[in-house]
N, C-alpha and C positions, 0 to 999 in steps of 0.2 A: 542446279545451283550448288556450287561446292562450298559457299560461305553462307552461314545462317546466324542471325543474331536474335536472341530471346532475352526477356527481362525476368528478373527475380530480385530477391532482397536478402541481405545478410542480417545478422543480429549483433548489435553492438550496444550493450547495456539497454537503455530505453529507446534507442534509436534503431531504425531499419534502413540503412543506406542502400541505395539501388545498386544492383550487380547486373552487368551485361554478360550474358553467356554467349561467347563467340565460338562457333564450331566450323572448322575448316577441314575438308577431306581432299587429299591430293594424292598423286601417284608416288610410288616409292615403296620401300619395304614396309609390310604391315606393322603398324604400331598404333598405340592409343595412349596419349599423354595428356595430362591436365596441368595447366600452369595458372599462376595468379594467386600464389600463397595459400594453397589448400592444406588443411590439416589431414590427419590420418583417415577420418571418416569420409572426407571428400575424395581423397585419392582412391579409397576402396570402392568408390561408386563405379569405377571402370568395370569391375566384375559384375556388380549388380545391374548395371545398364546393359551390358552385353547379354546376360542371361535373360533379362526382361524383354529385350528386343527379339531375341530368338524365340522365346516361349510365347510371345504375342503373335507369332506367325509372320514376322518380318525377317529380312536378310540383314545380318550384321556386315557392313562393308569390310572387305579384306584389303584395306588400303591404309594409308597414313592419316590418322585422325589426331587433330590437335584441338583441344578445348581450352579456351582462355577465359578466365573469370576476372573481369575488369570491374573496378580498378585493381591493379596488380598489388598495391601496397596494403590492401584491406584483408585481414585474415578471414578465411572462409572455413566455417565449421558445420558439422552435421550432414544429414542426408537430404536437406531441402532442395539441393540442386539436381537431384537425380532426374526428375521429370523433364526439366529444361534441357539437360544434356542429352537425354534419350530423344526428345523431339527435334533437337538441333541435328543430331546425327541422321535421323529419318528424313528430315527436310533437305539436308545437304546431299543426301544420297538419292533424292528424288522419289522417295517412297510415300511422302505426304506433301500436300500443298502448304506453302509457307506464307501465303498472302495475308492470313488473319492472325498469324502468331504474334505480330507486333502489338495487337490490341490487348494481349493478356500478359499477366505476370503468373509464374508457375511456382507452386509450393507443394511438393510431395516427395516422399521417399518411395523407392521402388522395391518391391519384393522380387525375388528371382523368377516368380511366376508372371510378373508383369502387373501385379495388384498395387494400387496406390495406397501408401501408408501415411499416417498422420505425421505432422511436423510439430516439434516442441517449440513453444514461445512464439506463436504465429500472430498474436493480436497486434503488436506494434507494426509488423509488416503489412497486415491487412488494412490498418488505418492509413499507412503511408500510401498503399496502393490506391485506396479510394481518393486520397487527396491528389494523387497524380492523374486521376481520371482514367485509370486502367481497370480491366476486368481481372478477376482472380480465378485461378483454376486450382483446385485442391482436392484432398481426399474426403470422402463422406464423414470421417471422424472429426475433421476440423470444421465441418459445416455449422455446428452450433455456435462456435466462436465467431464466425463470419455473420451470423444472424444478428448480432448486436450492433453492427456497424451500418448505420443507415446510409442509403444512396450507394452502397457498394454492390456492384454487379458481380456476384460470386457464383461460379459453376462448380459442380463436383462430379467425379467419375470414379468408378470402381477399379477400372483396369486401364493399362496403357492402350490396349486395342480399342477400347471404347473412345478414348481421346483421339486416337488416329482416325477413326471412322468419322468423328465429328469434323475434323479439319479437312477431310476428303469429301465433305459434302453430305455426310450421313445424318443420322438422327441427332437432334440438338441435345446438349448435355442438360441435366436437371439444374435448375437454378435454386440457389438458397433463398427461400422466401418466408421462412417461419420467423417473423420479426417478434421481438419482445413486446410485451404489453406495458402500459404505464398506469395500470390500476393500482389501488391501495391494498391489494391482497397480500403483499409481501410483509406481513406483520411479524414482529419478534414474539416468540412464544413466551418469553419471560415478561413479567409485569411488576411494576414498582410496588403495587398493592400487597404483594406477597411478603414484603419486608415489614415486620411488625415493629411499631414504635420508631425510634431513632429519627425524630422529626428534624433535629438540627443537621444530621448527616444527609437526610433527603434534601433539605434546603441547600446544603453545600453541593450536592450532586446536580440539582437544578441549575445552580449558579455556574458550575463547571460546564454544563452542557450549553447554557445560554451564551457564554462568551468564549468557549473553547479554552478553558483554563485548566492547568494541570492540578491534580488532586492527590493528596496523601492522607490516608485514613489509618489511624493508630488506635488499637484497642485489643483487649484480651480475646482469646478464641471464643467464637460463638456469638459475637456481637453483631454480625451481619455485614462485615466488611466485604467479603467476597460476593455475597448476594447483591449488595448495592452496586459494586463494580460491574457485575455481569448484566445488570439492568440499565446501565447507562445508555446502551444502544437503543433501548426501548423508548427513551425520551428524546433521542436525537432525530432530526428530520432526515428523510431519505436523501441519498446522493442524487445530484443532478446528472444528466447524461454524460457531460464532459468528465466529471469526477468519477463516475462509474466506469467509463472506458479506461481512464488512467489507472484505476485500481485493478481492473481486469487485466491490463497490459502487464502490470507488475507481477501478478499471480501467474500469468501465462509464461513469463520468462524464468520464474523461480523453479526450484526443484521440488517445491512442496505440492500439496494438494491444491487443485484449482478451486476457485470460489464456486459456490452453488449457483449455477447459471439460471436457476428458477427464482433466485432472490438477489439479482444482480444489483439492485438499488440499496440493499442493506449495507450499512457501514461495516467494514471488517473489524473483527474483535480478535486480537492476538494475545495469548496468555502463555508465554514461554515458562518452562520450569526454572526454578532458581539455580539449577546446575548448568544453565545455558552459558556458553562462552561469549566473549566479546565479539568474535567473528559471527556467531549465530545471531547476535543482536543487530550488528551494523552491516553484515554481509561481507563478502570477500571471496577468496579463492583465486587460483591462477587465472581462471576465466570468471571475473567478478559476477557474483549473483546477489540479488537483494536479500537483506536479512529481515529480522522480525520488525524492526522499526519502519522499514519501507513497506513490508506487507501490511502494516497497520496504517498506511497512508490514507488520510481522510477518514480514519476510524480511531479505534481505541487500542492502546497497548496497556495491558494489565500485568503488573508485576506483583504477584502475591509473595508474601514473606520477603519483602524487600531487603531486609537486613541479612538474609541468608545468601543473597547474590554475592559473588566475589566483588571486592571493592574496585578492582581494576575494570571489571565488566561494567559496573555502574557508571564509572567516570567517562566511558565513551558516549554516554547519553548527552553529555553537556553541550557539545557542538550542535548536534541536530535539534535539540530542544530550543536553541537560539535561532538557527537559520532555516530550519525546515528541510535541510538537505543533508546527504552524507556523501562525502567524496572518498572513494577508494582508490588507492594508488599502489600498484604492484610494479615489479621490475619491467614487465612487458606490456601491462595494460593499465589504463586508468578508466574509471567509470564514476558517474554521478547518478544517484538515485534519489527521488523525492522522499521526504520523511516528515510530512506535516501531520504528525500523529498527536493524539491527546493522551498524555500519560496519566494513568490511574494506578496508584500503588497502595499496598496494604501491608501492615506489619504489626507485630506484637510490641507492647511497650518495653519489654525487656526479654532477655533469653529465657527467663523463668516463667514467662507468660503470666505475670502478675496482673492484678485488676487495673493498675494505673501506675504511672511513673512515681506518684507521691507515695503509694503504698508498696513500693517495690522492696523485696527482700533479697535481691541479688547483691553480690559483693560489688564494691566499686571497680575492681578489676574486670569483672564480668560485664558490667555496664559500659566500661570504657571500650572494651573490645567490640561490644555490640554496636554502640552508637558511632564509633569511628569508622564503621563500614560506610556510613553516609557522610560525606564531606559537606561542609557548609556551603561551598559553591553550588553543589548539586541541589541541596535543599532550598537554596536561594532562588532557584529556577522553578520551584513548585509553588504555584500561586496560593493554593488553599491547603491548609494543614489542620486537620481536626482530630479530636480524640473522641472515641466512642466508649461509652460505659455500658456495663451490663444492665439489662432491664431488671427492675425489682420484681420479685415473684408475683406480687399482686398486680402490678402494671402489665406484666406479660400475660397473665391469665385473663385480663380484661380485654386485651387487644384481639380484634377480629379482622380478617382480611377484607370483608365487605365494608368495613369502616375506614379503610385506608384509601388515600387518593390514588387513582389509577394512573398508569403511564400515559394514557391518551390525553388526559386533562393537563398533565404537566407538559407534555410535548407541545400542546397548543401555546402555552406561555412561552416555551423555549423558542418555538418557530416565530412568534411575534417579535420577541426581543432580537432574534437574529436578523429578521427582515429589517428592523429599525436600524441595526448596525450597518448592514450592507448598503442601505439607502443613504446613510449619513456619510460613511467614510470608505465604503467599498470593500471592507474586510471585517472580520469579527474582532471584538475588542482584544482578545488574546493575541492577535496578530498585528496589532498596531505598532508602528515604529515611534521613536521619540518625537519626531515632528508632528505625527498625527496625535500623539498624547497631548502635546502642548496646545494643539488647535481644538481638540474635541473634549478635553477634560479640564476646563477652567474651574477654579475653586473660588468660592466666596471667602471672606475674611475669617469666619468662624471655622470653616473646613480647613483652611490653610494653617491656622493656629493649631488645630487638633492634630494634623498631619506632622507639623513641625515637632510637636511634643512627642509623638510616637517615634519619629526618626531619632530624636535625642535619647529617649529612654531605652528603646530597643536596639539602638546602635545599628540601624538599618543601612544597607548599602544603597548605592544609586539604583542598582537593578531592582531591589526590593521596593524602593520608592516609586519607580515606574510601574511595577506590577501591582502595587497597592492602588495607584490611580486607575489602571485598567480594570481592576476588580471592582472598584467603587463605581466606575462607569457602567459596568454590567448590572450591578445592584440597582442603579438608577433606571437602567433600561427595562429591567423586569418590572419595576413599579411605574413605568411609563412617565418618568420624570425627565424634563428637558435638561436639568442641571444636577450636578452632584451635590448632595447635602451632607451636613455633619454626621447624620445618622448612617449614611452610606459609608463614609470614611471610618466611623466607629466600628461598624459591622465588618468591614474589610480588614481592619486591624485585628479584630478577634480571630479571623481565619488565618492570619499570618503569625500570630503569637502562639506557636506550637511549643509545648514543653520540651519536645525532643530538640527543636531548633534552639531554644534557649540553653539547653544543656550542652549542645554541640558547640555553641558560641561561648560557653563558659560562664553563662549568666545565671 
């Protein structure tokens, strides 16, 4: 058989489009060409495949070989096509049987010795392979990623020779069978009880977790802002399987470190340094890769020392905070990555790290430069804005860890409130659109009057009005109240009336 077709998949942002590898061997001057828009690494596979075939004990055909990667208009990158190309050449030259090749999709780079090497960013391709009802054949190093995809029949092999023996009727290839567990052993080592005092800040953290609201904490150094932010994950429920696979896919295609595969249900926690660029946050590059906001999808993005970030870098957060996605457009490529993250930010009240805004000793010029880093539109998108004060010495000495509420008890209340929201409107309160707000956040006369006074006095925007309603709805859900009360509106207003926001608005 001189023509062989095999299946594999490309990588295109979060998608894994199918690629048909067509290998044709004909008479003519010896040549080996690859067509179908291959980039440099794919073109170089000619030398890898030739050496791998010879070193595996097979004969490389001294004929005209044409490899077509279809569809022709889809860019092909990386070494993931090596195994499919090598098997296509061996099948077309009659050295292996081709009858079972169509049942598989192949993902592996070849070493010159014929060893199968792992492929970068394979999780989206494996998910698509399972949905297409195909088997996957990959290197042993990629087997742990395949173990997370239920119902996927994945096989792995060490060498090209082992693969060829299997298709020629030899020993079966090992199947990826080590499935992940669904027990509750994946616990966060950090606990909320380790934070002494700061009851109002803990209440705000619980509120943020219950409704997926964005949170800004302002206070002098040493008041527990970073400790609180790092423990938000400990009171959040675990990811469900769909969310965990989506998060795993994002980390798989990024250039960063992959997530801990032993704790795959834990929500991601990303804390980029304040020197990070806008591209580092949102992603980009000539071949677009996800940034920190996408790596924090379904998890927490913690921005410590918020006012130390470049103002242009912070402004790129405005769109993904609203729509939960980031669209990257380059001259030759466009990509869309999910970005439904929960923003938690911390900052000092002023550049001089004074105890509060009211007691600040910094000059007006210093304060102006510092607070202008944060624009009013950006602050308007942060639902909860609180100020933390230093604990009094006597209060600090009296606090004990065993007297503080643990993350486990708070997590139970958060989980109950989230289940209530999902059953009522199908999403968390922080994700409601205006139509859902109108339907699920009705106000009585007293609550309506209180909210109207707050809008007039604080000069709140329409966005702030809707975020106040969502915050009030979460307060009611935490208390298991069917309707929003004036007390909920009042507490929500207290979380929105930040001294920094007032000063930024010139109030």
